[in-house]
N, C-alpha and C positions, 0 to 999 in steps of 0.2 A: 715439373712442368706446374706453375700455376696460370690459369690466363685469364682474365675477365675481359668482354668484349663489352660495350656499352654503345646499344647506336645511339648516331645524333642526330635522327630526326630524316625523312625524306625531302628529298630537294626535288624538284619539278621536273617530271619525264621519267623519275627512278624508273628502272624496273618494276613492273608489278606481277604478281603471281597469274597464274596459265597455264594450258595446258596445248598438246598437239595430237591432231590423229593423225594416224598410217594407215595403209592400207586399202586395197580397195573396197571395203564398206567400216573403213573407222574401225577395223579392231584393236589396232595397238596405240597404245596411248600413251605420251612421253609429258609427264607435267614437273613442275618447279613453282617454289615460292623462296623469294630474296626477302629473309626474314630478318636481316639486317644489312641493308643496301649499302649502308656506310657507318662506321662506328670507329670507337678510338680501342684502345687493343693497351692494357699493361699486363705485362707477364713477369715473373721471376722464374728461372732455372738451377736445376744444379745436375751437375753429369760429374759422377765420380767427388772430388771434394771441391772442388769447381763448381761457381754458380753467378747470379745477375741479374740486372733485372731491364727489360728495355719496353719501352713504350712505344706507337706508332700507328698505322691505320688499318684497320679489319673489314672485313666480310665476308657474311655466313650465309648460305643459300642450301636447299634442300631437294631434291630431284628422284621423283619417282617416277612409274610406270610399269606395264605388263610387259614389257618386251627391251632389253638390253637397249639400253643407248647408242652401241656401238654396233647393234643389226638394223638399227633406225635411220640412223645420220652418218651421212660421210663427209669428210673433209671440214670436219667439225672447226668454226674457230671461235673462240671467247676470248676477251676481252673488257678490261675494267679501266677507265681513266678518271683521275681525280687533278685538281690543280695541284701546282708543283706545293703552293705552302698550306703548311697545315695551321687551319684558326682555333 
């Protein structure tokens, strides 16, 4: 598989880097960076003798912290939305 994700720029109100502190003294950290809030994906793939190429919209972020996200947050809901038409 070969994938290229090209950022298409940030729109107003796009997600920004940030962090949350958890615990009585803020001893636990969860942080994120939306490296590519929206981009164009071009991919080629091969499985066995079959292969193909696809294009679409992609997103890439990176999370880190000093405790498991599952221990810090419960009932987490995350979603991305975009207009139905790609320009």
